[in-house]
C-alpha positions in Angstrom: 146.2 308.6 108.7 143.1 311.4 110.9 139.3 310.1 111.0 137.7 313.0 110.4 135.1 311.6 111.7 137.3 311.3 114.9 137.3 313.9 118.0 139.8 311.8 120.2 142.3 312.0 117.1 144.2 315.3 116.7 142.8 318.0 115.0 144.7 319.3 112.0 145.4 323.6 111.3 142.7 324.2 109.4 140.1 322.7 111.0 140.8 324.4 114.4 138.7 326.8 114.4 135.3 325.0 113.1 136.1 322.4 116.5 136.8 326.0 118.2 133.5 327.5 116.9 131.6 324.6 117.3 133.2 324.0 121.0 132.1 327.8 122.2 128.2 328.1 120.4 127.8 324.5 122.4 128.9 326.0 125.7 127.5 328.8 125.1 124.0 327.4 125.1 124.9 325.2 128.2 126.1 328.6 129.9 122.2 330.3 129.2 120.9 326.9 130.3 122.1 326.7 133.8 121.3 330.0 134.6 117.6 329.5 133.7 117.2 326.3 135.4 119.2 328.8 138.8 116.4 331.6 137.8 113.3 329.1 138.1 114.8 328.1 141.8 116.0 324.0 139.7 119.3 323.4 140.6 121.5 322.2 137.8 122.9 318.6 138.1 125.7 316.6 137.2 124.4 314.1 133.9 125.8 310.8 133.9 126.4 308.6 130.6 125.4 305.3 130.3 126.7 302.2 130.9 127.4 298.9 128.0 126.3 299.5 124.4 122.5 299.1 124.6 119.5 301.7 125.1 119.4 302.8 128.6 121.1 306.0 129.7 122.0 305.8 133.5 121.0 309.9 134.3 119.6 311.9 137.6 116.3 313.3 136.8 115.4 315.7 134.9 113.5 319.0 134.7 110.3 317.1 133.2 106.6 319.0 131.8 103.6 317.5 132.5 101.9 318.4 129.6 97.9 319.1 129.0 96.7 316.3 128.0 98.5 314.1 130.8 102.3 313.1 128.5 105.0 314.4 129.8 108.0 316.8 128.2 111.9 318.0 129.1 114.7 320.3 127.5 116.6 318.2 124.9 120.3 318.5 125.7 121.9 321.6 123.8 125.1 319.2 121.0 127.3 320.5 118.9 126.8 320.8 114.8 130.3 319.2 114.7 132.3 320.0 112.0 130.3 319.0 108.9 126.9 321.5 109.8 126.7 323.3 106.0 125.1 326.8 107.4 126.8 328.7 107.0 128.9 328.8 109.9 131.7 327.0 108.8 134.5 326.2 105.7 134.5 322.8 102.9 137.5 323.6 101.5 136.4 325.6 98.4 135.4 328.0 101.5 132.0 328.5 103.8 129.5 325.8 102.8 125.7 327.3 103.6 122.9 324.2 102.2 119.9 326.9 103.9 121.0 329.0 101.0 120.3 326.2 98.3 116.9 326.2 96.4 115.2 323.1 97.0 116.4 322.6 100.6 113.1 323.0 101.8 111.9 319.0 101.6 110.6 316.2 103.0 112.4 313.5 100.8 116.4 314.2 101.2 117.8 311.6 99.7 118.9 313.3 96.6 121.2 316.1 96.2 119.3 319.3 94.5 120.2 322.7 92.9 123.1 321.7 90.1 124.1 318.1 92.4 122.2 315.5 91.6 123.5 312.1 93.3 121.8 310.2 95.4 122.1 308.4 99.4 121.7 304.9 98.7 120.9 303.2 101.6 117.9 301.1 103.7 114.5 303.8 104.0 114.2 305.8 106.7 110.9 308.0 108.3 111.8 310.3 110.6 109.7 313.0 112.8 110.4 315.4 115.3 107.8 317.1 117.2 108.9 320.2 118.8 107.4 321.1 122.1 107.5 323.6 124.2 108.3 322.4 128.0 108.0 325.8 129.4 103.8 325.7 128.2 102.7 322.2 129.0 104.5 320.8 126.2 101.7 322.5 123.7 102.7 321.3 120.6 105.8 324.4 118.7 104.1 324.8 114.6 106.4 327.3 112.4 109.4 326.6 113.4 112.3 325.4 111.0 114.6 322.0 111.2 117.1 321.6 110.0 118.2 317.8 109.5 121.5 316.0 108.8 123.6 313.5 108.1 125.7 311.1 107.0 125.6 308.0 104.8 125.7 304.3 105.2 129.8 305.1 104.2 129.7 307.5 106.9 130.5 310.3 104.8 128.7 314.1 105.1 128.0 315.6 101.4 129.5 318.8 101.0 132.5 317.4 103.1 133.6 313.7 102.8 135.8 313.2 100.1 133.6 311.5 97.5 130.8 313.4 98.3 132.1 317.1 98.4 130.0 317.3 95.2 127.1 316.3 97.0 124.1 317.9 99.4 122.2 315.2 99.3 120.9 313.9 103.0 120.3 317.7 104.6 117.2 319.1 104.6 114.7 321.6 105.8 110.8 321.2 106.6 108.5 323.5 108.9 106.6 322.2 112.0 103.0 322.0 111.1 99.8 322.6 113.4 100.5 319.2 116.5 104.3 320.7 115.5 106.0 317.8 113.2 108.5 317.3 110.4 108.5 314.1 108.8 112.1 313.7 106.4 112.4 310.7 104.1 116.0 309.6 104.1 118.2 306.8 104.7 119.9 304.6 107.8 123.3 306.7 108.4 126.5 304.8 109.0 128.1 304.3 112.1 131.2 305.8 112.0 134.3 305.7 114.0 134.1 307.2 117.4 130.9 308.5 117.3 127.1 306.1 118.5 124.7 306.3 114.9 122.9 310.1 115.1 121.7 312.7 113.1 121.8 316.1 113.3 119.6 318.7 113.6 119.2 322.6 114.3 115.9 324.8 115.0 115.0 328.2 114.1 112.2 330.5 115.6 110.7 330.0 111.2 111.9 329.8 107.8 113.1 332.9 107.4 115.1 332.6 110.2 117.2 329.5 108.6 119.5 331.1 106.7 122.6 331.4 108.9 123.4 328.3 112.2 124.5 331.6 114.2 120.0 331.9 114.3 119.1 329.1 115.5 117.3 328.7 118.9 118.6 324.5 119.6 121.1 322.3 118.4 120.9 318.6 119.6 121.1 315.0 117.5 119.3 311.9 117.4 120.8 308.9 118.6 119.7 305.6 116.9 118.9 302.4 119.2 120.6 299.5 118.7 118.2 297.0 118.1 117.8 298.2 115.4 120.8 299.2 114.4 121.9 295.6 114.9 119.4 295.1 111.9 120.7 297.0 109.4 125.4 296.7 110.3 126.1 293.6 109.4 123.0 292.4 107.4 122.3 294.9 104.9 125.3 295.4 101.9 127.1 298.8 101.9 127.4 298.6 105.4 129.9 296.3 106.2 132.2 299.2 107.4 129.4 299.8 110.3 129.8 296.3 111.8 133.4 297.4 113.1 132.8 301.0 114.2 129.8 300.0 116.0 131.5 296.6 118.0 133.7 299.8 119.3 131.7 302.1 120.2 128.5 302.8 124.0 126.2 305.9 124.3 128.4 306.1 127.3 131.9 306.7 125.4 129.9 308.1 122.3 132.1 312.0 123.1 128.1 313.6 122.9 126.1 311.4 124.0 128.4 310.3 127.1 128.0 313.9 127.9 124.6 314.2 128.3 121.0 312.8 128.9 121.1 310.7 126.1 117.8 309.3 127.2 115.7 311.9 125.5 117.5 312.2 122.9 117.1 308.1 121.8 114.9 307.5 119.2 111.4 305.2 119.0 112.1 303.0 115.8 110.1 300.2 114.5 110.0 298.2 111.0 112.8 296.9 109.4 115.8 296.6 106.6 113.0 295.2 103.7 110.1 297.2 104.8 112.7 300.9 106.1 112.0 302.5 109.4 110.0 305.1 110.9 112.3 307.1 113.9 109.9 309.5 116.0 111.7 312.1 118.6 109.9 314.9 120.8 112.0 317.8 120.9 111.8 319.9 124.3 112.7 323.6 124.2 111.8 326.4 126.3 110.2 328.9 123.6 
């Protein structure tokens, strides 16, 4: 049986256009980045994946910017939006799907569906904070940008696409970065489905007004969850049973997305536990 999440499985003809679209978008962004690096006198570097199932990504050195406060930042890797972005760039069984156009999609708590849908995604609570910084301006915080976050539920299903969740739009939301360049979402710990390391997707837009379609984004990337946190949930918390075998069979190196990039800059810092909930944070660097 074809697994809709398995990037190595044969692609059904009906999904081919979606995969080609995300591939072209990713390849275009990579080429743009390489041209920018070359123009700045920085040689493009080959990026290696990490080895094993830990959280350490073995990479070549990346262009790191030092901030005025002594911190540092780097441009986060461009990644595919995958087959389930619901950002107006592809379709589900009913046609073009765009969660960005839903009333109520601008929100901090993304666990419950909005509009005519009313389902709530069960799972271990998690707060995700993304901090947007400008790598071209000494890691200055970027305020006023919109960030769209989405991910699968504890069963590995994506709302609006996966059988059993097509009538839901939970675990999707948009927020505008504050004066510190930050947005925070209240959500749940996602599943690990076959072939992919546990992750979340996000798109960055120059403004909330521009966040109407994935075609308007300035960055598409993914957040990776650390193995230590995953081991606290999978095989321990009810509802995540399917994640146990899937997680045991994948590593950052074998992952079709993180294994091709500098995953060290995509792994979130996570604290907490299943009882009190988790807090995840990630710095997102873009060359604004």
